[in-house]
C-alpha positions as CSV (number, residue, x, y, z in Angstrom):
1,M,31.5,9.9,-24.3
2,G,31.2,10.2,-20.6
3,G,31.5,14.0,-20.8
4,K,35.2,13.9,-20.1
5,F,37.5,16.3,-22.0
6,G,41.1,15.4,-22.7
7,L,43.9,17.8,-22.8
8,T,43.7,18.1,-26.6
9,E,40.0,19.1,-26.6
10,I,40.6,21.7,-23.8
11,L,43.5,23.3,-25.8
12,L,41.4,23.2,-29.0
13,I,38.5,25.1,-27.2
14,L,40.8,27.6,-25.8
15,A,42.4,28.2,-29.1
16,V,39.0,28.8,-30.7
17,V,38.0,31.2,-27.9
18,V,41.2,33.2,-28.3
19,L,40.7,33.4,-32.0
20,L,37.1,34.5,-31.7
21,F,37.4,37.1,-29.0
22,G,41.1,38.0,-28.9
23,G,43.5,38.0,-26.1
24,K,42.3,41.5,-24.7
25,K,38.7,40.6,-24.5
26,I,38.9,37.3,-22.6
27,P,39.6,38.8,-19.2
28,E,36.5,41.0,-19.6
29,L,34.5,37.9,-20.5
30,M,35.8,36.0,-17.5
31,K,35.0,38.9,-15.2
32,G,31.5,39.1,-16.4
33,L,31.1,35.3,-16.1
34,G,32.4,35.5,-12.6
35,T,30.1,38.3,-11.6
36,G,27.1,36.4,-13.1
37,I,27.9,33.2,-11.1
38,K,28.4,35.3,-8.0
39,E,24.9,36.9,-8.4
40,F,23.3,33.6,-9.2
41,K,24.8,32.1,-6.0
42,N,23.7,35.0,-3.9
43,A,20.1,34.8,-5.3
44,A,20.0,31.1,-4.7
45,K,21.2,31.6,-1.1
46,D,18.6,34.4,-0.5
47,E,15.9,32.3,-1.9
48,N,16.7,29.4,0.4
49,T,17.0,31.5,3.5
50,A,14.1,34.0,3.0
51,P,10.5,32.7,3.6
52,S,8.5,32.6,0.4
53,K,5.5,34.9,0.0
54,K,3.3,31.9,-0.1
55,A,4.5,30.7,3.3
56,Q,4.1,34.2,4.7
57,E,0.4,34.3,3.5
58,E,-0.3,30.9,5.0
59,N,1.1,32.1,8.4
60,K,-1.4,35.1,8.3
61,L,-4.3,32.7,8.0
């Protein structure tokens, strides 16, 4: 159980997703997922490059 999925498991998961959401809804879900991941990465990048408020306050002292 090393977290590896075989072809059978992946196909089963895809079949369940298609049955639950239908073929027309899946592109909308993937678009929303992609947008969310993009926003998360941008926020993480901004957090790493922008100085924190605590660091700015320490520099004022």
